[in-house]
Each structure stands twice: as structure tokens, then as C-alpha cells.
C-alpha positions as CSV (number, residue, x, y, z in Angstrom):
1,M,2.4,-11.4,11.0
2,S,0.8,-10.0,7.9
3,P,-1.6,-7.2,7.0
4,T,-4.4,-9.8,7.2
5,S,-3.6,-10.6,10.9
6,T,-6.4,-10.2,13.3
7,A,-4.2,-9.4,16.3
8,V,-6.2,-6.3,17.2
9,P,-8.8,-5.5,19.8
10,R,-12.0,-7.6,19.4
11,T,-14.3,-4.7,19.9
12,F,-14.1,-1.4,18.2
13,D,-16.1,1.8,17.6
14,A,-17.9,1.2,14.4
15,A,-18.3,4.9,13.6
16,P,-15.1,6.8,14.7
17,S,-16.2,10.0,12.9
18,S,-19.4,11.2,11.3
19,D,-17.9,14.6,10.2
20,P,-18.6,14.8,6.4
21,S,-16.0,17.5,5.9
22,I,-13.2,14.9,6.0
23,L,-14.4,13.6,2.6
24,M,-14.7,17.0,1.0
25,P,-12.4,17.6,-2.0
26,V,-9.5,19.9,-1.3
27,A,-8.1,22.2,-4.0
28,E,-4.5,21.4,-3.0
29,H,-5.2,17.7,-3.6
30,D,-6.3,18.4,-7.2
31,D,-3.1,20.3,-7.7
32,L,-1.0,17.5,-6.2
33,R,-2.8,15.0,-8.4
34,E,-2.0,16.9,-11.6
35,I,1.6,17.2,-10.6
36,V,2.0,13.6,-9.8
37,R,0.2,12.5,-12.9
38,A,2.5,14.7,-15.0
39,V,5.6,13.1,-13.4
40,V,4.3,9.6,-13.8
41,A,3.4,10.2,-17.4
42,K,7.0,11.1,-18.4
43,S,8.2,7.8,-17.0
44,D,11.9,9.0,-16.8
45,D,13.5,9.0,-13.4
46,T,10.0,8.8,-11.8
47,W,11.2,7.5,-8.5
48,V,13.9,10.3,-8.2
49,R,11.4,13.0,-9.1
50,L,8.7,11.8,-6.8
51,M,11.1,11.6,-3.8
52,S,13.4,14.6,-4.5
53,E,11.2,17.1,-6.2
54,L,7.8,16.3,-4.8
55,E,9.1,14.9,-1.5
56,V,6.5,12.2,-1.4
57,G,8.2,10.3,1.3
58,S,8.1,13.3,3.6
59,L,4.4,14.2,3.1
60,A,3.1,12.2,6.1
61,V,6.2,12.8,8.3
62,P,5.4,15.2,11.2
63,E,7.1,18.6,11.0
64,A,8.7,17.9,14.4
65,L,10.6,15.1,12.6
66,G,11.6,17.2,9.6
67,G,8.7,16.3,7.4
68,A,6.0,18.2,5.6
69,G,3.4,17.6,8.3
70,F,0.6,16.4,6.0
71,G,-1.0,13.0,6.3
72,L,-2.2,9.9,4.5
73,R,-4.9,11.9,2.7
74,E,-2.2,13.6,0.7
75,V,-0.2,10.3,0.4
76,G,-3.4,8.7,-0.9
77,V,-3.6,11.2,-3.7
78,V,-0.1,10.2,-4.8
79,L,-0.9,6.4,-4.5
80,E,-4.0,6.7,-6.5
81,E,-1.9,8.1,-9.4
82,T,1.0,5.7,-9.0
83,G,-1.4,2.8,-8.6
84,G,-3.3,3.8,-11.7
85,A,-0.1,3.8,-13.6
86,L,1.1,0.5,-12.1
87,L,4.3,2.2,-11.2
88,P,7.0,-0.4,-10.4
89,D,8.9,1.8,-7.9
90,P,8.8,1.2,-4.1
91,V,6.5,4.1,-3.3
92,L,4.1,2.0,-1.2
93,A,6.8,-0.2,0.4
94,S,9.4,2.5,1.2
95,A,7.9,6.0,1.0
96,V,4.7,5.0,2.8
97,V,4.9,1.8,4.9
98,A,8.6,1.9,5.9
99,V,8.3,5.6,6.7
100,Q,5.4,4.9,9.0
101,A,7.4,2.2,10.7
102,L,10.3,4.6,11.2
103,I,8.0,7.4,12.5
104,A,6.8,4.9,15.2
105,A,10.4,4.2,16.3
106,D,11.5,5.3,19.7
107,E,14.3,7.2,18.1
108,P,13.7,7.7,14.3
109,G,17.2,9.2,13.8
110,V,18.9,9.9,10.5
111,L,17.4,6.7,8.9
112,L,14.0,8.3,8.7
113,D,15.4,11.3,6.9
114,A,17.4,9.1,4.5
115,V,14.3,6.9,3.6
116,S,11.7,9.7,3.5
117,S,14.0,11.7,1.2
118,G,14.5,8.8,-1.1
119,R,18.3,8.7,-0.6
120,E,17.9,5.1,0.7
121,V,15.1,2.6,0.3
122,A,13.5,0.5,3.1
123,T,10.9,-2.2,3.1
124,V,8.9,-4.0,5.7
125,A,8.7,-7.8,6.3
126,W,5.2,-9.0,7.0
127,A,6.7,-12.0,8.7
128,S,5.5,-13.8,11.8
129,P,7.5,-12.5,14.7
130,H,8.6,-16.1,15.4
131,D,10.3,-16.3,11.9
132,V,13.1,-14.0,13.2
133,R,14.8,-14.2,16.6
134,A,16.7,-11.3,18.2
135,T,19.4,-11.8,20.8
136,L,21.3,-9.1,22.7
137,S,25.0,-9.6,23.3
138,G,26.5,-6.1,23.3
139,E,24.4,-5.3,20.2
140,W,21.2,-6.8,18.8
141,V,21.7,-9.6,16.4
142,L,18.9,-11.1,14.2
143,T,18.6,-14.7,12.8
144,G,15.8,-16.1,10.8
145,S,13.9,-15.6,7.6
146,A,11.2,-13.3,6.1
147,D,9.3,-14.5,3.0
148,R,7.7,-12.5,0.2
149,V,9.3,-9.2,1.1
150,L,8.1,-6.5,-1.3
151,H,10.9,-4.6,-3.2
152,A,13.6,-6.3,-1.1
153,D,15.8,-6.3,-4.2
154,A,15.8,-2.5,-4.3
155,A,16.1,-1.9,-0.5
156,E,19.0,-1.1,1.7
157,H,17.1,-1.6,4.9
158,L,14.5,-4.2,6.1
159,V,12.1,-3.4,9.0
160,V,11.2,-6.7,10.6
161,P,9.4,-7.9,13.8
162,A,11.5,-10.3,15.8
163,A,11.0,-12.4,19.0
164,T,13.1,-11.4,22.0
165,D,13.3,-12.7,25.5
166,G,11.0,-9.9,26.6
167,G,8.5,-10.3,23.8
168,T,8.2,-9.2,20.1
169,A,10.0,-6.1,19.1
170,L,10.6,-4.2,15.8
171,F,14.0,-4.0,14.3
172,V,15.7,-2.6,11.2
173,V,18.6,-4.6,9.5
174,D,20.9,-3.4,6.8
175,L,20.4,-5.7,3.7
176,R,23.8,-4.7,2.3
177,Q,25.7,-6.8,4.8
178,E,26.9,-10.4,4.0
179,S,24.9,-11.8,6.8
180,T,21.7,-11.2,4.8
181,T,20.8,-13.0,1.5
182,L,17.9,-12.6,-0.9
183,R,16.2,-15.1,-3.2
184,A,14.0,-13.6,-5.8
185,R,10.5,-15.2,-6.1
186,Q,8.6,-15.9,-9.3
187,V,5.6,-13.4,-9.1
188,L,2.3,-13.0,-10.9
189,D,2.9,-9.3,-11.2
190,D,6.4,-8.2,-12.1
191,T,5.7,-4.7,-11.0
192,R,5.6,-6.1,-7.4
193,P,9.0,-7.9,-7.1
194,L,9.2,-10.2,-4.0
195,A,12.1,-11.9,-2.4
196,D,12.7,-14.3,0.5
197,V,15.3,-12.8,2.9
198,T,17.5,-15.0,5.1
199,I,19.2,-13.3,8.1
200,A,22.1,-15.0,9.7
201,N,23.5,-13.3,12.8
202,A,23.0,-9.9,11.3
203,P,23.6,-6.8,13.5
204,A,20.3,-4.8,13.8
205,R,19.0,-1.7,15.4
206,L,16.0,-1.8,17.8
207,L,13.2,0.5,16.6
208,V,10.3,-0.3,19.0
209,G,10.6,-2.4,22.1
210,P,8.1,-5.1,23.3
211,E,6.2,-2.7,25.4
212,R,5.2,-0.5,22.4
213,F,5.3,-3.1,19.7
214,A,1.6,-4.0,19.5
215,D,0.5,-0.4,19.0
216,A,3.3,0.5,16.6
217,W,2.9,-2.6,14.5
218,R,-0.9,-2.1,14.3
219,T,-0.2,1.5,13.0
220,V,2.1,0.1,10.4
221,Q,-0.4,-2.5,9.3
222,T,-3.2,0.1,9.2
223,A,-1.1,2.5,7.0
224,A,-0.3,-0.4,4.7
225,A,-4.0,-1.4,4.3
226,I,-4.9,2.3,3.6
227,G,-2.1,2.7,1.1
228,V,-3.0,-0.5,-0.8
229,A,-6.7,0.7,-0.9
230,A,-5.6,4.0,-2.4
231,E,-3.6,2.2,-5.1
232,H,-6.6,0.0,-5.9
233,T,-8.8,3.0,-6.1
234,G,-6.5,4.6,-8.6
235,M,-6.3,1.4,-10.6
236,A,-10.1,1.2,-10.8
237,A,-10.3,4.8,-11.9
238,H,-7.8,4.3,-14.6
239,L,-9.6,1.1,-15.8
240,L,-12.9,2.8,-16.0
241,E,-11.5,5.8,-17.8
242,S,-9.5,3.8,-20.4
243,T,-12.3,1.3,-20.9
244,T,-14.9,4.1,-21.5
245,A,-12.5,5.8,-23.9
246,Y,-12.2,2.6,-25.9
247,L,-15.9,1.9,-26.0
248,L,-16.6,5.4,-27.2
249,E,-14.2,4.8,-30.2
250,R,-15.1,1.2,-31.0
251,Q,-17.9,1.1,-33.6
252,Q,-20.4,-1.7,-34.1
253,F,-23.6,-1.5,-36.3
254,G,-22.7,2.0,-37.2
255,R,-22.4,3.5,-33.8
256,A,-20.1,3.5,-30.7
257,I,-20.7,0.4,-28.6
258,A,-20.7,2.7,-25.5
259,S,-24.1,3.8,-26.6
260,F,-25.5,0.2,-26.2
261,Q,-27.7,0.0,-23.1
262,A,-26.1,-3.2,-21.7
263,I,-22.7,-1.6,-22.0
264,K,-23.9,1.6,-20.3
265,H,-25.2,-0.5,-17.4
266,R,-21.9,-2.2,-16.9
267,L,-20.0,1.1,-17.0
268,A,-22.5,2.7,-14.6
269,D,-21.9,-0.2,-12.2
270,L,-18.2,0.3,-12.4
271,L,-18.6,4.0,-11.6
272,V,-20.7,3.2,-8.5
273,D,-18.1,0.8,-7.4
274,L,-15.4,3.4,-7.9
275,E,-17.2,5.9,-5.8
276,R,-17.5,3.3,-3.1
277,A,-13.8,2.7,-3.2
278,R,-13.0,6.4,-3.1
279,S,-15.2,7.0,-0.2
280,A,-13.9,4.0,1.8
281,S,-10.2,4.7,1.1
282,R,-10.3,8.4,1.6
283,Y,-12.3,8.1,4.8
284,A,-9.8,5.6,6.3
285,A,-6.9,8.0,5.4
286,A,-8.7,10.9,7.0
287,I,-9.4,9.0,10.2
288,F,-5.7,7.8,10.3
289,D,-4.5,11.4,10.1
290,V,-6.6,12.2,13.2
291,D,-5.9,9.1,15.2
292,P,-4.2,6.0,13.8
293,A,-5.7,3.9,16.6
294,E,-9.2,4.8,15.4
295,A,-8.4,3.9,11.8
296,V,-8.1,0.2,12.2
297,L,-11.7,-0.6,11.4
298,P,-12.0,1.9,8.5
299,A,-8.8,0.6,7.1
300,R,-10.1,-3.0,7.0
301,I,-13.3,-1.8,5.4
302,A,-11.4,0.2,2.8
303,A,-9.1,-2.8,2.1
304,A,-12.1,-5.2,1.6
305,V,-14.1,-2.8,-0.5
306,C,-11.2,-1.7,-2.7
307,Q,-9.9,-5.2,-3.3
308,D,-13.3,-6.3,-4.6
309,V,-13.7,-3.2,-6.7
310,V,-10.3,-3.4,-8.4
311,I,-10.7,-7.1,-9.2
312,R,-14.1,-6.5,-10.8
313,A,-12.9,-3.5,-12.7
314,A,-9.9,-5.4,-14.0
315,H,-12.0,-8.3,-15.2
316,E,-14.6,-6.0,-16.7
317,S,-11.9,-4.1,-18.6
318,V,-10.6,-7.3,-20.2
319,Q,-14.1,-8.3,-21.3
320,L,-15.3,-4.9,-22.5
321,H,-12.2,-4.5,-24.6
322,G,-13.2,-7.6,-26.5
323,G,-10.5,-9.7,-28.2
324,I,-7.8,-7.2,-27.8
325,G,-8.3,-7.2,-24.1
326,F,-7.1,-10.8,-23.9
327,T,-3.8,-10.1,-25.7
328,W,-0.3,-9.7,-24.2
329,E,0.1,-6.5,-26.1
330,H,-2.7,-4.8,-24.3
331,T,-2.2,-3.5,-20.7
332,A,-5.5,-5.0,-19.4
333,H,-3.9,-8.2,-18.2
334,R,-1.3,-6.2,-16.1
335,Y,-4.1,-4.8,-14.0
336,V,-5.6,-8.3,-13.5
337,R,-2.1,-9.5,-12.4
338,R,-1.6,-6.6,-10.0
339,A,-5.1,-7.0,-8.5
340,L,-4.8,-10.8,-8.0
341,G,-1.2,-10.5,-6.8
342,D,-2.1,-8.0,-4.2
343,E,-4.9,-10.3,-3.0
344,G,-2.3,-12.9,-2.2
345,L,0.2,-10.4,-0.8
346,F,-2.0,-8.2,1.3
347,G,-5.0,-10.3,1.9
348,S,-8.3,-11.1,0.2
349,S,-11.5,-9.2,0.8
350,R,-12.8,-12.3,2.6
351,A,-9.8,-12.2,5.1
352,H,-10.4,-8.5,5.7
353,R,-14.1,-9.1,6.3
354,A,-13.2,-11.8,8.8
355,A,-11.0,-9.2,10.6
356,I,-13.9,-6.7,10.5
357,A,-16.1,-9.3,12.2
358,D,-13.6,-9.7,15.0
359,L,-13.2,-6.0,15.4
360,V,-16.9,-5.4,15.9
361,G,-17.3,-8.4,18.1
362,L,-19.2,-10.8,15.9
């Protein structure tokens, strides 16, 4: 199963909320954005500082479970900044998606605290449930494989769906044991390391049983889609800002090329795209914080919109930078790589739109 799976209800409320206040800027979000931006800019021990000082992994953890009690709106602020900086740390994989999977567990236990605090790293396998089989003989044991696992090389724990005699369930397995092996994959974007994980009779812990699996897994998928959309929004914002700054400095015919009408039109189009992405991703996060079940459709819309926006912004950045934009020395190609790599990993906008059609019953 992957974030592009359409294993969701075929009909859905197309307008779960029309309250405009959920999109209004919050002063605390601006403060959080500036703090995260400052941490990312220093680039020293970024992961440690994000997790220990800012407690990013605990932002969306309910207070009853020892967290800060905020939501994906606040997490989205962080992801916009880390996405814009192409941060190679497992913020999305561990601090967001894995944490949401552990929150959904019947008994989150000490593992949620360890992962949300950053003391340990976890990741989630978007594998088909039939790729891994779970058997119970005194304890749960998993056997199978999970391909293209994000940040598996940095993780101590893997959250993975597995088939049981009673149906699909969600488990967590310790990747430090000898019964699990990793094979690194060649990737388009080296800030998104992937690995194939082989599991051979590895002891595992049951997180969510078959009776609750569908709802819990849907929540995890929805959180992942919203998180990726936030990262793409941050990438598009960075690309527009950096490209505009370059065009204001680059001189041609005695004036900045940003003053040329054709260039202005392209920048204006990118700004309109960026605002669409911001609206879609932030709306989806706000709905998730109210009711994750109602956020399935907004999350798909955000994923589709933001995927298109970031790919266009990345391509436009390369072109508008001229010759230097096509060089290895410039960072523009890294954003193209991240955008296209995410399309393969998390699903294309076309796949998300197909899921949207299913959700609204088309």
C-alpha cells in the first residue's frame, strides 16, 4: 500500500469545512517559522536542535500522550521551512509520519516518546500488506520485504503493515536486529535516501489490530500527503524568492531583467501558483487537526496541487536563472530532483486526481 492507494471510501463530503478562520495567519506561526528558519540556516546539528530544542516531533502529539498538543498546522510551518531548505534529515519520515502511526497505536507506550523526542528514529514502509506476513507463536514474527523505505538507513524502527490470519495489521519492527537487512537504492535525490528492507522471522510489536487498521492506516497516509504538500509549498516559496532575487540583480540591456514584462508575467504566475499551494496545504492540515477522517479529500487535493506547483517552480527556476541554472554548481537542479523524486515516491498529481475522482464518486 502506498500514499497513492485509493483504498478509501468512494464517496466523500466535498466541503468538510467552509470556516475561513482556519486559513487565517497566526502570530505564533510566524514566530515558529522564524525560529525554524534560523535553526536550518546554521546547518550544524539541525536534526538535534529541531527535535530537542524545538521539540518538532512532539508538536502534533496530544497532551494526554505527553506531547505539545498542537497539530499539523504547526508541523506544516516547520515542513515548509525544512522543505525549502531541502533538509536531508528524517523530519517528514520520523517526526511526522512515524509519530502519527505511533499515535494511532492501541498502546503507544515509550516508543512514541522516544521517537517524538528524537532519541530514536522511526520510518514507515509504504509496502503492500501482502509483502510482509505476520505470524503469532508466543510473539509476533514478521517475514517479507518492504521496498523504497525512506530514511531506513537512519532508522532504528520500521512501522509496516503486515498480513495476519485475521486481516491486515500494523506492526513495528526493530531494524537493529540481525533478522532485518537493508539494501540502499540508487536515488534521483540524495536528500531522500531509500532502501529495500528484508525481514526474516523478525520479532515485532503489534501497533494496530485488523479491526482498526483501515482507519489508522488512512490517517497515516493522510498525514503523509499533507506533510509532503507542506514541504512542496516551502520549496516553491524558496524557488520563487531565490529566482526573483537573482532576476533583480541580473542586468541585461542596462537594466534588471526582472523589469522585463515577459519575466514579470512568469514570476506572477509562480506567485499565483504558490498561493494556491499554500491555501491547499494549510487547509488540509487545519481539517486534519479537527478530524483526520474528514481530511482525506483535502489532503489529496493538496497533494495534487502542490506536486504540480513545485515541479513547475523547479523547472521555471532553472530556466529563469539562464545558463547558470543548468550547472551542477547551482542548487536549482536539486529542487528539480527532489520534486521529481517525490513524484515517484509519494505519487504523481495524476494519481492523486484519480483518487479524488474515486472519493467524490466520479
